[in-house]
C-alpha positions as CSV (number, residue, x, y, z in Angstrom):
1,X,-32.1,59.2,35.9
2,X,-32.0,60.2,32.3
3,X,-28.3,59.1,32.1
4,X,-29.4,55.6,33.3
5,X,-32.0,55.4,30.5
6,X,-29.5,56.6,27.9
7,X,-26.9,54.2,29.1
8,X,-29.5,51.4,29.0
9,X,-30.5,52.4,25.5
10,X,-26.9,52.4,24.3
11,X,-26.3,49.0,25.9
12,X,-29.4,47.5,24.2
13,X,-28.4,49.2,20.9
14,X,-24.8,47.7,21.2
15,X,-26.3,44.3,21.8
16,X,-28.6,44.6,18.8
17,X,-25.6,45.8,16.7
18,X,-23.5,42.9,17.9
19,X,-26.3,40.4,17.2
20,X,-26.8,41.8,13.7
21,X,-23.1,41.7,12.7
22,X,-22.7,38.2,14.3
23,X,-25.6,36.9,12.2
24,X,-24.2,38.6,9.1
25,X,-20.7,37.2,9.6
26,X,-22.2,33.7,10.2
27,X,-24.3,34.0,7.0
28,X,-21.3,35.2,5.0
29,X,-19.0,32.5,6.3
30,X,-21.5,29.6,5.8
31,X,-20.5,29.0,2.1
32,X,-16.8,29.0,3.0
33,X,-17.4,26.5,5.8
34,X,-19.4,24.2,3.4
35,X,-16.6,24.5,0.9
36,X,-14.0,23.5,3.5
37,X,-16.2,20.5,4.5
38,X,-16.5,19.4,0.9
39,X,-12.8,19.7,0.5
40,X,-12.2,17.6,3.6
41,X,-14.6,15.0,2.4
42,X,-12.8,14.7,-1.0
43,X,-9.4,14.5,0.7
44,X,-10.7,11.8,3.0
45,X,-12.1,9.8,0.1
46,X,-8.7,10.1,-1.8
47,X,-6.9,9.0,1.4
48,X,-9.1,6.0,1.7
49,X,-8.6,5.1,-1.9
50,X,-4.8,5.4,-1.6
51,X,-4.8,3.3,1.5
52,X,-6.9,0.6,-0.2
53,X,-4.5,0.6,-3.2
54,X,-1.5,0.4,-0.9
55,X,-3.0,-2.6,0.9
56,X,-3.7,-4.2,-2.5
57,X,-0.2,-3.6,-3.7
58,X,1.3,-5.0,-0.4
59,X,-0.8,-8.1,-0.9
60,X,0.3,-8.4,-4.5
61,X,4.0,-7.9,-3.5
62,X,3.7,-10.6,-0.9
63,X,2.2,-13.0,-3.5
64,X,4.9,-12.2,-6.0
65,X,7.6,-12.7,-3.3
66,X,6.2,-16.1,-2.3
67,X,5.9,-17.1,-6.0
68,X,9.5,-16.1,-6.6
69,X,10.7,-18.1,-3.6
70,X,8.7,-21.2,-4.7
71,X,10.2,-21.0,-8.2
72,X,13.7,-20.4,-6.8
73,X,13.3,-23.5,-4.6
74,X,12.0,-25.5,-7.6
75,X,14.9,-24.4,-9.8
76,X,17.4,-25.2,-7.0
77,X,15.9,-28.6,-6.6
78,X,16.2,-29.2,-10.3
79,X,19.8,-28.0,-10.4
80,X,20.8,-30.2,-7.4
81,X,19.1,-33.2,-9.1
82,X,20.9,-32.4,-12.4
83,X,24.3,-32.2,-10.6
84,X,23.8,-35.7,-9.2
85,X,22.5,-37.2,-12.5
86,X,25.6,-37.1,-14.8
87,X,27.5,-40.1,-13.3
88,X,24.6,-42.6,-13.5
89,X,23.7,-41.4,-17.0
90,X,27.2,-41.8,-18.2
91,X,27.4,-45.3,-16.8
92,X,24.1,-46.2,-18.5
93,X,25.4,-44.7,-21.8
94,X,28.7,-46.5,-21.6
95,X,26.8,-49.8,-20.8
96,X,24.5,-49.3,-23.7
97,X,27.3,-48.4,-26.0
98,X,29.3,-51.3,-24.8
99,X,32.3,-49.2,-23.8
100,X,33.1,-51.1,-20.6
101,X,36.7,-50.1,-20.8
102,X,35.9,-46.5,-20.3
103,X,33.8,-47.3,-17.2
104,X,36.7,-49.3,-15.7
105,X,39.1,-46.4,-16.4
106,X,36.8,-43.9,-14.8
107,X,36.1,-46.1,-11.7
108,X,39.9,-46.8,-11.3
109,X,40.6,-43.0,-11.4
């Protein structure tokens, strides 16, 4: 019977020892866990900031692309209009100048 009491006392002692070191380990690791949580929070904030900046840059890029396309079309329209304009302007110039002979030569050719 004495062996049973000794075994029971050793078992209870082992449980107390386990609880003591588990609590000590938890207490010692708490600052590390808090540090990791703070680091994760900072990384998440930076990630959100980068995502926001990426979205803003994408929107700006789209606006610039649309603006370039609009200006390209405007320049193309102006170039096309300028290509069609020389003949009527030359005719007006020759008419004003009175050089009808040049107009006839050009229209015959």
